N, C-alpha and C positions, 0 to 999 in steps of 0.2 A: 095687319101684322107683319112684319118684316123678320125674316127667321136669320139669325146668323150661323154663318158657315165658316166654319173652320177646317184648314188643309193640314191634316193629319199624316205624317210621313213615318209609320210603322214599319221598323225593319225585323222581319220575322228570321231567328236563328236557323241559319244552312244545316245541312246532315253534318258537316264537316264539325262546324262549330260543337255540335251537341256531342258528337261522338268524344272529342275531345275535354270537353266538360266533364261527360262520364269518366273519362278515363282518367283525370286527374282525381277526382272523389275518389275511384278505388284505388288509387294508389297514395292516397293521404297528403300528395303536394298540390294541393289545389290551387295555391298561393305562390308557389314557386316559380321565378322566374326563368327565362330560357338560359341565363347565366349561371343560376345556382343550379338548374338542372346538371349541367356539365360540372361542377363542383361535387354535388353530392355521387355522381356518377364515378368520378375519380377516386372519392374516399370510399366506394364499394369497391373496387376492384385493387387498388393499392394494398401495402404490406408496410408494419410501423418496424420503426429501428429494432425491436425488443423482439417481434415477431422473425426477422432474420437473423439476429444474433443467435436466437433458439434452433433455427433450422441450420444454422451453420455449425453450432455445437453440437447438435446432433450426429449430422453427416462426418463431425470430426472424429468423434467416438466410434463411432460406426466403420470409418474407412481404418483409425489404429485396431480393432479388434478384427479384422478383415486380413489389414497385413500381418497381425500375431500367427493369423491359422496358417495364413498362406506359407510363412517360415518354416513354422511347425511341420507342415507338410513337406517341403522342400526337405530339410532335415532328415525326416524320416526315409524319405526315397533315397536319399546319399548315402545313410547307413545301410539300408537294404541292400542297394549296388553293391557298397564294400565288401558287405558279407557275402555277395553270390561271388564278387571277385576273388576272395578268402576262399572259398566252398570250392570254387573251380578250379583254382592252381594245386590244390590239394589232390585233386580229385585226378588232375592230369597229370600229378607228378604219382600217384599210385597206379593208374592206368599204365603209365610209360614203364614203371617199372616193372610191372608184369607181363605185360606183351613183349618186352626189350629183354628180358630177363637180365638188368641190370640196377646197380641203386644209383636212387635218383633222392636229390636234396631239394627240401624249398629253406629258402633263404629268406628270412623278415629283415630288412635294412630300417636303421635309425640312421641318420645323419647328426654328425656329432657338431656339425656347426649350427649357430643360431639362423634362424629364419629373417625375412623382412622386417619382424615386429619385435625383433632382439628375445624371441623365445625359443625354446626346443621343438626342433619339427615334430620329434616322436617318428612311432615307427608307423610309416604308411605308406610303403612298398615292399614286395614280395617277388621272387624269381626262383624257378623250379631248374636245377643243372642235372645232367644224367653223367653218371661215371662212365668210364674205361673198364674193362674185364679183369683190369688188376686193380682198381680203383683209385687211381692215381691220378690222371688226369680228367679233368670236370669240363663239361661242354654246356651251355644254355639250352634249355629245352624251348622256349622262346626269350621276348624282350620282357625287360620288367614291367611289372604290372606295378602300377600304382591306384591307389585310393582317391575318391574322391577328396578334392582339398578341404572341406571343413570335417573329415572323420579320421581317425587315428587307432590304432590297437592302444588298448590299456597295458602299462607295464607296471601295474599293481598283481603282487604275487598272490592276490586273493581273488584277481579277474581274469588272468592270465597266466597258466603254470608254463605255457610253453616260451614268455617272453621272461626269462629268469637267467641269473648268471649260469645254472647248471648246462643251459643250453646254448651259452654263446658259442660262436665257430672264433676256434684260436689256432687251428691247425694248416692255417695258409701253407703254401708249399708249391712246387715247381710245378705247374701243369693244374694246378687249383689255385689260381693267384687274385686278388681282388681285384674286380672290373669297375671299371667307372659307372657310375649312374647319375646320370643327369649333372646339374650343377653343383652338386656333393663331390663328384668324382669318387675318388678311393678313401674320403676321410667319413667313414659310418662303420658303426657296430652292426655285426647279423647275429642274429639268431635261427637257428637249424632243426630240422626235423627229418628224418632219411625214412624212404621205403624201402623196403626189400625186395627180392623178387618174388617172393613169396603172396605180397600183399600185405603182409605186418612192417613194424616201424622199428626203429631204434630205443623206444621208451621205454620206460619203466612200466611193467604190466601192474606193478602195485598201487601206481597212481593214477589220477584223473587228470589229462590232459585237453585243455581247453584254451580258449582267447575271445578276448572281447573287445567290440567295435561301439564307439560311441561317437558322437559328436566331440569336435574341440573345445568349444566353447562351452561343455558342460563339467562343471568343477567338480560339482558333487561327487562324492565317494563311492556310490551306486546310482549310475546314471539311469536318468526315467527312459531314455532312447537310447536302446542298444542291440547288438546281436551278437550272440556267443556260438562259436564252432567249436564242436568237440572233436577230438581225434580218438578214436579206442586204439589203444597200443598193440594188442595183440592181433588184431585183425586189420587195420587200417583205415576202417570205416569213417567216414568224415560226415556228420551231422551240426545242422544249425538251430537253434533256437532264437526266438522272436517271442517278445512279452507281449 
């Protein structure tokens, strides 16, 4: 009996092939070809147009909110600085009147010309003057103090009793002439308060005297962001109030 012998070439899977097979089964992509692997991989890492639009919308809203908050903080700081400027000038005037035994007058300036936007500038600066012994010649104690550009003093009589027709300076004379203030020159209106050598003022003791500072772009009758500076007429004490 003749035995048939057949040559069988059996190829056993190598370790690398077995690992690839197991990995493919576990990942659920057994039948995906290499090109399909790259495509699927790109799909997982990318973003759709809708997703990008949502992200951009959210980022725009957050930036807008941050800008509004930053603007409010800047305005609040400017109003605070303006209040400190007024308080500092008034206290300097009172101190000078006491130590120099002279009458010292603080003037609040309002340019009558319009600003670059065609609007009234409002009361935006002040300056202290010391009179001589005869109260004839007035000399500046220091240079004009300007408020921050975005802040002004209210001219509403209910918010600023110091900025009314009663406090207008209209007794200009030789030795006490109008001086030029910046671009306005002498084209301005001045309101005044005087401190006497004993520290008191020339204000009526039966009234309350104060002024209010607020942002120029706040047109409400009662601003939400403001500083009120009060002057006690009998003693000349100065206080600032902030909401």
